[in-house]
C-alpha positions as CSV (number, residue, x, y, z in Angstrom):
1,M,-0.2,-0.1,0.1
2,S,1.8,4.3,-0.9
3,M,1.0,6.1,1.5
4,Y,1.0,9.7,0.0
5,P,1.4,12.7,2.2
6,A,-1.0,15.6,2.4
7,P,-0.5,18.3,0.4
8,R,0.7,21.2,2.5
9,E,-1.3,24.5,3.1
10,H,0.2,27.5,2.0
11,Q,0.3,30.3,5.5
12,E,0.9,34.0,4.7
13,P,3.6,34.8,7.2
14,E,2.5,37.1,9.7
15,L,3.4,40.5,9.8
16,S,4.2,42.7,12.3
17,L,1.7,45.8,13.0
18,A,4.3,48.0,12.7
19,Q,4.6,46.2,8.9
20,L,0.2,46.0,8.4
21,R,0.3,50.3,9.5
22,G,3.0,51.1,6.8
23,D,0.7,49.1,4.5
24,S,-2.3,50.8,5.4
25,A,-0.2,53.9,5.2
26,R,0.8,53.7,1.0
27,M,-2.7,52.3,0.4
28,A,-4.8,55.4,2.4
29,P,-4.0,57.8,-0.8
30,H,-5.7,55.3,-3.3
31,W,-9.1,55.6,-0.9
32,V,-9.6,59.3,-0.5
33,V,-13.5,59.8,-0.9
34,P,-14.2,62.8,-1.9
35,A,-16.3,65.8,0.0
36,T,-20.0,66.2,0.3
37,A,-22.0,69.3,1.3
38,A,-23.1,68.3,4.8
39,A,-27.2,67.5,5.0
40,A,-28.8,70.5,5.8
41,P,-30.8,69.9,9.6
42,V,-35.0,69.2,8.7
43,S,-37.5,70.7,10.6
44,P,-39.2,68.1,13.2
45,A,-42.2,69.2,11.8
46,L,-41.8,67.9,8.4
47,I,-40.7,64.7,10.1
48,H,-44.7,62.9,9.9
49,G,-46.2,59.5,8.7
50,V,-43.3,57.9,10.0
51,V,-45.8,54.1,10.8
52,V,-43.7,51.0,12.4
53,P,-45.4,47.7,11.9
54,P,-46.5,45.8,15.7
55,A,-44.1,42.9,15.5
56,S,-41.0,45.8,14.3
57,A,-42.0,47.6,17.9
58,R,-42.2,44.8,19.6
59,L,-39.2,43.5,18.4
60,I,-37.3,47.3,19.4
61,D,-39.0,46.8,22.5
62,A,-37.6,43.2,24.0
63,T,-34.0,44.7,22.6
64,S,-33.9,47.6,25.2
65,E,-32.2,44.9,28.1
66,Y,-29.8,44.3,25.8
67,G,-28.5,48.1,25.4
68,A,-29.4,50.8,27.5
């Protein structure tokens, strides 16, 4: 009976935090986001007609113990 060795997995070399930060700094100029104008605030008087289904309201009400 022949024994075939399992193929070795290619493992990525461990990067140091300094190397990772350097790589990120070099890549940052490629991720420039164009500036956008800030949205103007909306008067609360204009916000109306929001309808929340009862099942969604119960779901949100039940999550209060987790976050606040």
